N, C-alpha and C positions, 0 to 999 in steps of 0.2 A: 474721289466723290465730292460733289458740291455740298458744303457745309450750310445748311439751310438756317441754322440759328444766325448766320452772317449774311444771309442772301438779301439782296436789295431789289427794289422795283426796277431801277435801271439796268440790273443786269438781264431780267427777263424781257424788258421793253426791247432790248438789242435783239431778242430772239422771235420777234413778234412774227406771226405767219410761218414760223419753222415748225418741222415736225418733232414730237416728242413721242418716243416709242415706250409703251408700258411692256416690259419685260414679262413673258408668261413662259411656261415650262417647254411649249412647243413652238416658240417664235416671239413674235411681237404683234402688239396692236398699235396702230397709228393713231395720235391725236395731234391737231394742229393748235398751236398757240393763237387764239383768235383775239383775245383782249387782255390788255394789262392796265389795271386801274389802281390809281392811289385811293386810299380810303381816309385820308386826312391825317394831320399830325395829332399825336397824343403824347402829352409830356410824360406819361408814366411808361411808355414804350421805349425799348431799347432801339428800335428802329421805327420808322415810318410805316404803318400798316398798308397792306396792298393785296389786291386780289388777282388771281389769273383765271381766264375762261379758256378752256380747250374744246375743239370742236372734234367729234368723231363721225364716223359713218351712221347713215340712217339705220335704226334697228339695234344699235349697240346698247346694252345695258350692262352697267356694273355696279355692284355693291360698293357703299361708301366705305372706304378702307385706305390703309397706305399702299400705295404701288410703287414698285421700283420702276424708274423712268430713266431714259437716256435720250440726251440731245447732243448734236455734233459740236454745237457751241459751248454749252455749259457741262456736258460730261454727265455722268451718274448722278442720281438722286432719288430720295424716297419722299414722296408727296402724298399727303392725305386728300383724296378727290372725293367729291359729292357730286351726283348727278342732279343738274338743276332743271333740265328740260330735254324733250325729244318730239320731233315730229317728222314727217315724210323727207326732210332734207338733211337732217342730221340729229346728232345727240351732243349735249352740251354737259360739261363737267366744270367745277370750281374748285379752286384751292385758295385759301385765305391765309395770309401771314400776318401775325399781330406783332 
């Protein structure tokens, strides 16, 4: 499992446009990593903060919580996702790493 305490922006940037599967009891929900953005350096942080944006299918609604996810490059991880938008073309979710 990917240790998110040690995860870096560059690791996720290498997975841009790749699928990340949210593991659910009866299968998986696919999200695509659509954006990886640095949030600027902070001297008090152990790493440079960054944010991830995932895109899901239109109509997908998920409560904000920690989800077990899997990616072919990074493996399994648990990420706190917050839904940040939705329209007729898709649903967007964000994860922030401080």
